[in-house]
N, C-alpha and C positions, 0 to 999 in steps of 0.2 A: 758626338754633332751626325745628323743626317752626311748623306754621300753630296748632295750640294752645298751644306756646309761645309765638307771637309772641301771641295774643290775651292770653291769661294778663295778662303783661307789658304791652299796654299799658292793657286793663282800671289794675293796680295805677296804672300813671304820672297817669291819668285820675285817679283816685278821690283822689290825694295832691295835685297843683292844685289841684282842687276843693275838697279840705280846705281847702290855707292859702291857697286865695286867691288864687291869682298872676294877674294881668292881664300879659298878653304874650308873650316866651318865655320858655319851659324847659326843659332838658333834662336827663333823669335817666340815669344809668347803674345796670345794676345787675348781679348775677353768679348766675348760674344754676346748679347742679350739675345736672353731667349725667344724673348716675343717677338723681337724683327731681325733683319739682317745686320744691324747697323752693328759694326766691329773696331775695336782700337787695338793700337800698335801696346803694350805697356811694357813689353823690355826687350830689347835686341844686344845679342852679342855676339862679337864679332870674332867666337877665340872658344876654346877648348872648356867647356865649362863642368858643374854637375850635373846639370841636365845633359849638358854632350856624352857623359859617361852613361850616364841610364838608358839614353837613347841608342849609344852601342850594344851595350848589356843584350836591350828589349828586341833587339833588332836580329843583333848578329854580323851589323856591318861595322866595319873597323875603322870607325873617324875618325880617328888622332893617325893611325897608319896613312891612312889618301888622304888626310890634310897638311903631311909632311911631305905627300909624293911632290903633292901640287906646289909648295913652298918652293921645291928646286927645277919646278919645270914639268913637272909629268901630266897627260890631262887623262881626263878620266877615262876615254877608252882606252885608251893605252896601260892602264893597271887590272893584272884580273883580279876575279871576285875569290878570295883566297874561304869563302862558304861553299857557295856553290862547285867553282873548280871548272864552271862551264863558261861565266857568262864576267862581263868587264865590272868594274865598281862603276859606271854613265848606268846600270841598270838601280830604279830601285828597291828593299825588300820586300818580299809578301808573306807575311806571314801566315802560317795557319792555326794558331795559338791568340792570345788572349793576355797581355801585360796590365798589371795592375799595382799603381804606386800611391803606397798613400802614406803620410806624415808620422812622425813619432812624437808623440809625447810624452812629456816628462816634468809636470806643471805642480808635481807634490811636493818636488824637493824647493820651489819656493812657496814661500810660507805666503806670502801677500799675491802672486800671483791672479788673475780673476779668470773663470776657466773660461768664460765666454769669450766665441773664438770670432774674431772680426776680420778686417785688411791686414794689421797689423803681425808679422810673424812670428808664432811662441810653440815652434816645432823647434825643437834638436835633433832633427835628422828626417833621414828617408827611408819606406822599407821596399823593395818591388815583389810581388807574385806573378808565377807564371802560371795558365791551365788551358785548358781547352777550354772553357768557358768563364763568363764571368763571372758567374759564385763562388767556383774551383777556384781564381785565381785573387778572385776578394777573399778567399777566406783564409788562403795559404799569406795573402800580405798581412791581414790582421794578425796573425798568429805568432809572424816574425816582426813584426812591430812593440808586442810585448808575449812572449811567453806565459803568462798567467793568465792573458786574456783570454775572456769566453764571451761567443754571443748568444750564451743557452739563455733561453726565457727564465724572468726571477718569480721564485717560487713562492713567493707573496705579490699576489694580483693589484696593482693598483685602478683607482677610478680614472673613466677615459678624461676628465678634463685635467687631474693630475700631468698624463700622459702629454694631453696637447700642451700643455702648459712648458714639459722642457719640451719639447720639440721646436717649439717658438725663441730659444734659446740656444743657439749653436753651441757645447758644447763637446773636447774629445769623447764623451760618449753616444756620440749622435745616430751612430750606426747603431749601436744596442738600442739606444730610444725606438728606431724607428720597428726592428723587430717585436719590440715590446706593445708597441703599437697596432704593427699588423697583427699577434699573439690574442691582443683586446679586439678585435672584431675592426680597428677603424679601420675606413675606408681607404685605400690606395691614391685616390686623390684627391681625399682631405689631407691624407701626410703632404703629400706632392706640395699642395699649394698655401700649407704652414712652415714647413721647411724649405721653400723655392729650393727641392731635389726632382730633379729630372723625373718624369713619370715611366720613364725607363726603368733607369734605376731603383728606383720604388720596387714594380713589378718583379723586378729578381730579384732584392733581398724577398720579398713574400714569394718566390719559390724556396726558399733558404730557409722561412716561416715554416712553410709549408710539409716540408721534408723533416725537419726537428720536430714537425708535432706529430708527422706518420712514424717515428724510433719510437719517439715516448712512449707512441700508442701500440709499440709489435706488441702478440699475448705472447707471442714464442719468442722473445729478444730479435737479435740481428740475424734474419737467414742473410745462405747467401747470395741471394735472389734481391734484398734489397739493399745489401752491402753495395751493388755491383750500380743499383740505380744514383747510391746515395755518392757515393764515387763519380 
C-alpha cells in the first residue's frame, strides 16, 4: 500500500468502529483493487483474534491489556504506554523495522489436496519475521515456515515457458518460482503481470536473487564485507 491507500483504509476503519460503537479491540480486513481505489471490508472482528495477537506482537502495543482496561472504564489517555514509558496508549506505535507474515503450508500430508492456491484457506498456521528490511524479514519468515525450506536457485535450469506456466498457477512454492524466474532472466514486469504480485514485491525479491548470484560467484568465498552486505 502506498501512503494514500493506507490513509484511505485507515479512515474507513475508524468510520466503521465509530458507527458501530466498538469499545476495545477490533480488526478489519479489507480487499483493495490494485488498479483503482475500490475496496471492500471482507471481515470485521470486534474481539481479540489471531490477527490481534500478531499485530500486538509485531508492534509491541499491548492490545489485550488495553482492551481489558477500556472494558472496565478507563480511557486511552489514562493508560501509560508500557513500551515507551513516556507516552499513553492513545499514541499509535511507530516502527523502525519491517514485519512479514507468511502462511505455513503442509499440503503433503493430504493425499488428495490440490496444491493450487485460491480464495479457500489451505494454510495450517502462520509465521512472522522481523527485520530491518523487507528481504530480511521475508527470508526469516520463510525459514520459520519450514526449517527445511530453501530459496536457493535450482541446479537444473528450466526453460522460460515452463517457468512462466508455473508462475501462472499459484502454489505454496510461488516465492521460489519467482526467484527461479528472475534467475532465468525473465523481466520483473512480466513476472508481476503473470502472477498479479505487485511490482514492488517482485523488485524486492530481485534484490534477494541478485545477492544470491553474487554470493555464488564470489571467487574467494564469503568475505567479511560481503557478509555484512548480505545481512
